[in-house]
C-alpha positions as CSV (number, residue, x, y, z in Angstrom):
1,M,-0.5,34.4,18.7
2,A,-0.1,33.2,15.1
3,I,1.7,29.9,14.6
4,K,4.8,30.3,12.4
5,S,4.7,28.2,9.3
6,P,7.8,26.1,8.4
7,L,9.9,27.4,5.5
8,V,10.1,24.0,3.7
9,S,7.6,21.2,3.4
10,V,9.3,17.9,2.6
11,I,7.1,15.5,0.7
12,M,7.7,11.8,1.2
13,P,5.5,9.0,-0.1
14,C,6.2,5.5,1.2
15,Y,5.1,1.9,0.7
16,N,6.7,-1.1,2.4
17,A,9.7,1.1,3.1
18,E,10.9,-0.3,6.4
19,R,14.4,-1.2,4.9
20,F,15.4,2.4,4.1
21,I,13.0,4.9,5.5
22,T,14.7,5.5,8.8
23,E,17.9,6.5,7.0
24,A,15.9,8.8,4.7
25,I,14.2,10.5,7.6
26,K,17.5,11.0,9.4
27,S,19.0,12.7,6.4
28,V,16.2,15.3,6.7
29,Q,16.7,15.6,10.4
30,A,20.4,16.2,9.8
31,Q,19.8,19.3,7.6
32,S,21.7,22.5,8.5
33,I,18.4,24.3,8.0
34,T,16.0,23.2,10.7
35,D,12.9,25.2,9.7
36,W,11.1,22.3,7.9
37,E,8.3,19.9,8.2
38,L,8.4,16.3,6.8
39,L,5.0,15.1,5.6
40,I,5.0,11.3,5.1
41,T,2.0,9.7,3.4
42,D,1.9,5.9,3.7
43,D,0.3,4.0,0.8
44,C,-1.1,1.1,2.9
45,S,2.2,-0.5,3.8
46,T,2.0,-4.1,5.0
47,D,5.4,-4.1,6.7
48,N,6.7,-2.2,9.7
49,T,6.9,1.2,7.9
50,Q,4.1,2.9,9.9
51,N,5.5,1.8,13.3
52,L,9.0,3.1,12.4
53,V,7.7,6.5,11.3
54,K,5.4,6.8,14.4
55,S,8.3,6.0,16.7
56,I,10.5,8.7,15.1
57,S,7.8,11.3,15.0
58,E,7.1,10.9,18.7
59,D,10.5,12.6,19.3
60,D,10.2,15.1,16.4
61,P,6.9,17.0,16.0
62,R,8.1,18.3,12.6
63,I,7.4,14.8,11.2
64,K,3.8,14.1,10.4
65,L,2.4,10.7,9.2
66,F,-0.7,10.3,7.0
67,N,-2.3,7.1,5.9
68,L,-4.2,6.5,2.7
69,P,-7.3,4.3,3.0
70,E,-6.3,2.1,0.1
71,N,-3.2,1.6,-2.1
72,S,-3.3,4.4,-4.6
73,G,0.2,5.0,-5.9
74,A,2.9,7.6,-5.4
75,A,1.0,10.5,-7.1
76,V,-1.9,10.2,-4.7
77,A,0.5,9.9,-1.7
78,R,2.5,12.9,-2.7
79,N,-0.6,15.0,-3.4
80,N,-2.0,14.1,0.0
81,S,1.2,15.5,1.6
82,I,1.2,18.6,-0.6
83,M,-2.4,19.2,0.4
84,H,-1.3,19.4,4.1
85,A,1.9,21.3,3.4
86,A,2.3,24.7,5.2
87,G,5.7,25.7,3.8
88,R,6.5,28.2,1.1
89,Y,8.9,25.8,-0.5
90,I,8.0,22.2,-1.5
91,A,10.8,19.7,-1.6
92,F,10.7,16.0,-2.5
93,L,12.4,13.0,-1.1
94,D,11.5,9.3,-1.5
95,S,11.7,6.9,1.3
96,D,14.7,5.1,0.0
97,D,16.8,8.1,-1.0
98,L,19.0,10.5,1.0
99,W,20.0,14.2,1.2
100,A,23.4,15.7,2.0
101,E,23.1,17.6,5.3
102,D,23.5,21.0,3.6
103,K,21.1,20.3,0.7
104,L,18.4,22.7,1.7
105,E,20.7,25.4,2.8
106,K,22.7,25.4,-0.4
107,Q,19.7,25.0,-2.7
108,L,17.6,27.7,-1.1
109,T,20.6,30.1,-1.2
110,F,21.0,29.3,-4.9
111,M,17.3,29.9,-5.6
112,S,17.4,33.2,-3.9
113,S,20.4,34.3,-6.0
114,K,18.5,33.4,-9.2
115,S,15.0,34.5,-8.1
116,A,14.1,30.9,-9.1
117,G,10.7,29.4,-8.6
118,F,11.9,25.9,-9.6
119,S,15.3,24.3,-9.0
120,F,17.0,20.9,-9.1
121,T,20.5,19.7,-8.3
122,A,23.1,17.1,-9.3
123,Y,22.9,13.8,-7.4
124,E,24.8,10.6,-7.0
125,T,23.4,7.1,-7.5
126,I,24.0,4.5,-4.9
127,S,23.4,0.8,-4.7
128,E,20.9,-0.9,-2.4
129,N,23.6,-1.2,0.2
130,G,24.7,2.4,-0.1
131,E,27.8,2.0,-2.3
132,R,28.4,5.1,-4.6
133,N,28.1,4.6,-8.3
134,N,27.6,7.6,-10.6
135,I,27.3,11.3,-10.2
136,I,24.6,12.7,-12.4
137,H,25.5,16.3,-13.4
138,V,22.9,18.8,-14.5
139,P,22.7,21.7,-16.9
140,A,22.4,25.3,-15.6
141,T,18.8,25.7,-16.9
142,L,16.0,23.7,-18.6
143,T,13.0,25.0,-20.5
144,Y,9.9,23.0,-21.4
145,N,11.3,22.1,-24.8
146,Q,14.7,21.1,-23.4
147,Y,13.2,19.0,-20.7
148,L,11.2,17.0,-23.2
149,R,14.5,15.8,-24.6
150,N,16.5,15.6,-21.4
151,T,14.5,14.3,-18.4
152,I,17.5,14.6,-16.1
153,I,15.6,16.3,-13.2
154,G,15.8,14.0,-10.2
155,C,12.6,14.2,-8.1
156,L,14.7,13.9,-4.9
157,T,16.5,17.1,-5.8
158,V,13.6,19.4,-6.7
159,I,12.5,22.4,-4.7
160,V,9.5,24.5,-5.8
161,D,8.8,28.0,-4.5
162,R,5.0,28.3,-4.3
163,D,5.2,32.1,-3.9
164,I,6.5,32.1,-7.5
165,V,5.1,29.0,-9.2
166,G,1.8,28.8,-7.3
167,D,0.1,25.8,-5.8
168,F,0.3,22.6,-7.8
169,R,-0.6,18.9,-7.7
170,M,0.9,15.9,-9.5
171,P,-1.1,14.2,-12.3
172,L,-2.7,11.0,-11.2
173,L,-0.3,8.7,-13.0
174,R,1.1,5.5,-11.5
175,K,4.5,6.1,-13.1
176,R,6.5,9.3,-14.0
177,Q,4.0,11.6,-12.4
178,D,7.1,13.7,-11.4
179,M,8.1,14.2,-15.1
180,A,4.5,15.2,-15.9
181,T,4.5,17.7,-13.0
182,W,7.8,19.4,-14.1
183,L,6.4,19.6,-17.6
184,S,3.2,21.2,-16.4
185,I,5.2,23.8,-14.4
186,L,7.6,24.5,-17.3
187,R,4.8,24.7,-19.9
188,G,3.6,27.8,-18.1
189,G,6.9,29.6,-18.9
190,E,8.9,28.8,-15.8
191,V,12.6,27.8,-16.2
192,A,14.1,25.1,-14.1
193,Y,17.5,26.2,-12.6
194,G,20.1,23.5,-12.1
195,L,22.7,23.6,-9.3
196,D,25.5,21.2,-10.4
197,L,26.4,20.0,-6.9
198,P,25.6,16.4,-5.9
199,L,23.4,17.2,-2.8
200,A,21.3,14.0,-2.8
201,S,21.7,10.2,-3.2
202,Y,19.4,8.2,-5.4
203,R,19.2,4.5,-4.4
204,N,19.0,2.1,-7.3
205,V,16.4,-0.5,-6.1
206,S,15.7,-3.5,-8.2
207,T,11.9,-3.1,-8.0
208,S,11.9,0.6,-9.2
209,I,10.7,1.5,-12.6
210,S,14.0,3.3,-13.4
211,H,15.7,-0.1,-13.0
212,N,13.8,-1.4,-16.0
213,K,14.9,0.8,-18.8
214,L,12.4,-0.4,-21.4
215,K,9.4,0.1,-19.1
216,A,10.8,3.6,-18.2
217,A,11.1,4.5,-21.8
218,A,7.5,3.3,-22.5
219,V,6.2,5.5,-19.7
220,V,8.1,8.5,-21.1
221,W,6.4,7.9,-24.5
222,K,3.0,7.7,-22.8
223,V,3.6,11.1,-21.1
224,Y,4.5,12.6,-24.5
225,R,1.4,11.3,-26.2
226,D,-1.3,11.0,-23.5
227,V,-0.4,13.7,-21.1
228,E,1.4,16.4,-23.2
229,H,-0.6,15.5,-26.3
230,L,2.5,16.0,-28.5
231,S,2.2,15.2,-32.2
232,L,3.7,12.0,-33.4
233,A,6.6,13.8,-35.1
234,R,7.3,15.9,-32.0
235,S,7.1,12.9,-29.8
236,I,9.6,11.0,-32.0
237,F,11.9,14.0,-32.0
238,S,11.7,14.4,-28.2
239,F,12.1,10.6,-27.7
240,I,15.3,10.5,-29.7
241,G,16.7,13.2,-27.5
242,Y,15.5,11.4,-24.4
243,G,17.2,8.2,-25.5
244,Y,20.5,9.9,-26.3
245,N,20.6,11.7,-22.9
246,A,19.5,8.6,-21.0
247,V,22.4,6.6,-22.5
248,K,24.8,9.6,-21.9
249,K,23.7,9.8,-18.2
250,R,24.5,6.1,-17.6
251,L,27.9,6.1,-19.4
252,T,29.4,9.2,-18.0
253,H,30.3,10.9,-14.7
254,K,31.6,7.8,-12.9
255,C,32.6,8.4,-9.3
């Protein structure tokens, strides 16, 4: 008898995530849709992360833990989980972020209504201790050219339908591999459909690249020039739009 594949494969990289990962996993377990697998790839954590995940997975066979042989970065960790994914849909959640309990249900219903291969949602930002800050609203659609100037897609909100988009991997970048991935999908003619409901919570952690705005901007520029190979003029044009939308995102939509 054939084993039924899960509908959704949730991709979670982790590194020294003992502080938040239990809460992140519980937000997946709380989903109103239960037909999922959670594929966690640990990037050589030196804290208690692996033991925490092992303990939780013993009571939930939908949770699978993989370990990288050496510290390699989030792109390698995510790709390892994607390589083992059995689901039609690929969803992403980092080990310090959270989902609303109806996230998968509402987003998959939305994708079905749009025949969408790639979707993302609004999300809220929270502090390290879980206090709500901003709500990041999203446009109805984004094309490749629009996303170059408005990198508003939160990785924790993305779901990709592999039946439509096909199989994919993240570029082996240490930073902003998610941005480069969305660009590679959109470059092929796909449209990203936005559901403007805050169905996830992004935790602002002091050590993350997004916390350092200058470093984040430098990485975006690197993606333009070294990954997308945009001309200098187009890179400048895109970067101006990126800067405008980044400032707008921080200054608006207060909770």
